[in-house]
C-alpha positions in Angstrom: 0.0 0.0 0.0 1.5 3.3 -1.1 1.1 6.3 1.3 2.3 9.8 1.1 5.2 8.8 3.4 6.6 6.3 0.9 6.7 8.6 -2.1 9.8 10.5 -1.0 11.7 7.2 -0.8 10.8 6.0 -4.3 14.1 7.1 -5.9 16.3 6.8 -2.8 18.8 4.4 -4.5 19.4 6.7 -7.4 19.7 9.7 -5.1 22.2 7.8 -2.9 24.3 6.9 -5.9 24.3 10.5 -7.1 25.3 11.8 -3.7 28.1 9.2 -3.5 29.4 10.3 -7.0 29.3 14.0 -6.1 31.0 13.4 -2.8 33.7 11.5 -4.6 34.2 14.3 -7.0 35.6 13.4 -10.4 37.0 10.2 -8.9 33.4 8.9 -8.7 32.8 9.6 -12.4 36.1 8.2 -13.5 35.5 4.9 -11.7 32.1 4.5 -13.3 33.6 5.2 -16.7 36.5 2.8 -16.0 34.1 0.0 -15.0 32.0 0.4 -18.1 35.2 0.6 -20.3 36.3 -2.8 -19.0 33.7 -4.7 -21.0 33.7 -5.8 -24.6 37.3 -4.9 -25.6 38.4 -6.5 -28.8 42.1 -7.0 -28.7 44.9 -8.6 -30.7 46.8 -11.7 -29.7 49.9 -9.9 -28.4 52.1 -12.5 -26.6 54.4 -9.8 -25.3 51.6 -8.8 -22.9 52.2 -12.2 -21.2 55.8 -11.4 -20.3 56.3 -9.0 -17.6 54.6 -8.1 -14.3 51.0 -7.4 -15.3 48.0 -9.6 -14.8 47.3 -11.8 -17.8 46.4 -15.4 -18.8 48.4 -17.4 -21.3 45.8 -19.7 -22.8 47.0 -22.8 -24.6 44.1 -24.3 -26.7 44.6 -28.0 -27.6 42.6 -30.2 -30.0 41.6 -27.7 -32.7 40.2 -30.0 -35.3 40.8 -27.9 -38.5 42.5 -24.8 -39.9 39.2 -23.4 -41.2 37.2 -20.7 -39.5 37.9 -18.4 -36.5 38.9 -18.9 -32.9 37.3 -16.7 -30.4 38.7 -16.4 -26.9 36.9 -14.3 -24.3 37.6 -13.5 -20.7 35.0 -13.0 -18.0 35.0 -12.2 -14.3 34.6 -15.4 -12.4 31.3 -14.5 -10.8 27.8 -15.8 -11.1 26.6 -12.4 -12.3 29.1 -12.2 -15.2 30.3 -15.7 -16.2 29.1 -16.3 -19.8 26.6 -13.5 -19.6 25.9 -11.7 -22.9 27.9 -8.5 -23.2 29.8 -9.2 -19.9 33.0 -10.4 -21.5 36.0 -8.3 -20.7 38.4 -9.0 -23.6 38.0 -10.9 -26.8 40.6 -12.2 -29.2 39.7 -13.5 -32.6 42.1 -15.3 -34.9 42.2 -17.6 -37.9 42.0 -21.2 -36.7 45.0 -23.5 -37.0 44.6 -27.2 -36.5 46.3 -28.7 -33.4 47.4 -26.2 -30.7 47.3 -22.4 -30.5 48.4 -20.1 -27.7 46.9 -16.7 -26.8 47.7 -14.0 -24.4 44.6 -12.6 -22.6 45.4 -9.5 -20.4 43.0 -9.0 -17.5 42.3 -5.6 -15.8 43.7 -6.6 -12.4 44.4 -9.5 -10.0 41.3 -11.4 -9.3 39.0 -14.3 -10.3 38.3 -14.9 -14.0 37.1 -17.5 -16.5 38.0 -18.1 -20.1 35.6 -19.3 -22.9 36.9 -20.5 -26.3 34.9 -21.1 -29.4 35.9 -22.5 -32.8 33.5 -21.1 -35.4 34.5 -23.6 -38.0 32.7 -21.9 -41.0 33.3 -18.4 -39.7 29.6 -17.4 -40.0 29.5 -15.8 -36.6 26.8 -18.2 -35.4 27.1 -21.2 -33.1 26.6 -24.3 -35.2 26.2 -27.0 -32.5 27.0 -29.9 -34.9 30.3 -28.4 -36.2 31.6 -25.7 -33.9 33.8 -26.6 -30.9 34.2 -25.0 -27.5 36.3 -25.1 -24.4 36.4 -23.4 -21.0 39.0 -22.8 -18.3 39.5 -25.8 -16.0 38.0 -28.0 -18.7 34.7 -28.6 -16.9 32.5 -31.5 -18.2 29.8 -30.3 -20.5 26.7 -32.3 -21.3 26.2 -31.8 -25.0 22.6 -32.9 -24.8 21.7 -30.5 -22.0 23.7 -27.6 -23.4 23.7 -25.9 -20.1 26.7 -23.8 -19.2 29.0 -25.0 -16.5 28.9 -23.1 -13.2 31.3 -20.2 -12.8 32.7 -22.2 -9.8 33.9 -24.9 -12.1 35.5 -22.6 -14.7 37.0 -19.8 -12.6 40.6 -19.4 -11.5 42.7 -16.8 -9.8 45.1 -14.5 -11.5 47.8 -12.7 -9.4 50.0 -9.8 -10.4 51.7 -11.8 -13.2 50.8 -14.2 -16.0 48.9 -17.3 -15.2 49.2 -20.2 -17.7 46.2 -22.5 -18.4 45.5 -25.2 -21.0 42.0 -25.9 -22.4 40.9 -28.8 -24.5 38.5 -28.2 -27.4 35.4 -30.3 -27.6 33.3 -31.0 -30.7 30.1 -32.9 -31.1 
C-alpha cells in the first residue's frame, strides 16, 4: 500500500548513488567510466603482454580440429553475475584457426578471479553451429552436449595474481 510517506523514498537508490558520486568528485565519475570501459574490448593476440609483471592469462588451446574458420577467446570475471553473460566479457581475441594447438595472451584488468571461454567457429559465419563448432572453457569442466547448459562459474573460474597465469583448455566438438 502506497502512502504519502513512501513517495519521498521511491528514488532513494538513485539519489544515494548521485550523492556518492558527487561526494567522490571526479574520482566517482572516473571509476564508473572505467568500470564500463572494462567490457567488450576486442584486442589482438599480443604474446608480449604475457611477459612481464602485469596480470594476464596465457591460454593454450589444444585439440583444434581444423584450420578453417575463426577462434574466439573471451575473458569473463569469475562471478555468477558475469560468467558467460551476454555483453559481460572483458576482452575478446579473434584469430584464424590453425589445427592442433594455438596459444593466446589474454590480459586482464587486475588481479582477481576470472574464467575463459573459447569457441571455434568452423565456418566463420559468426553463429554457433552445434553440430560443427567446438568449444572449451577454463578448468575443462565437463559439458553435457545434450543438455547444453553452461558450466557453473565455480567450475570454470581461477585466480590471476599480479603476473601471467598459464592455463590449458581442450577443445570439444560434437
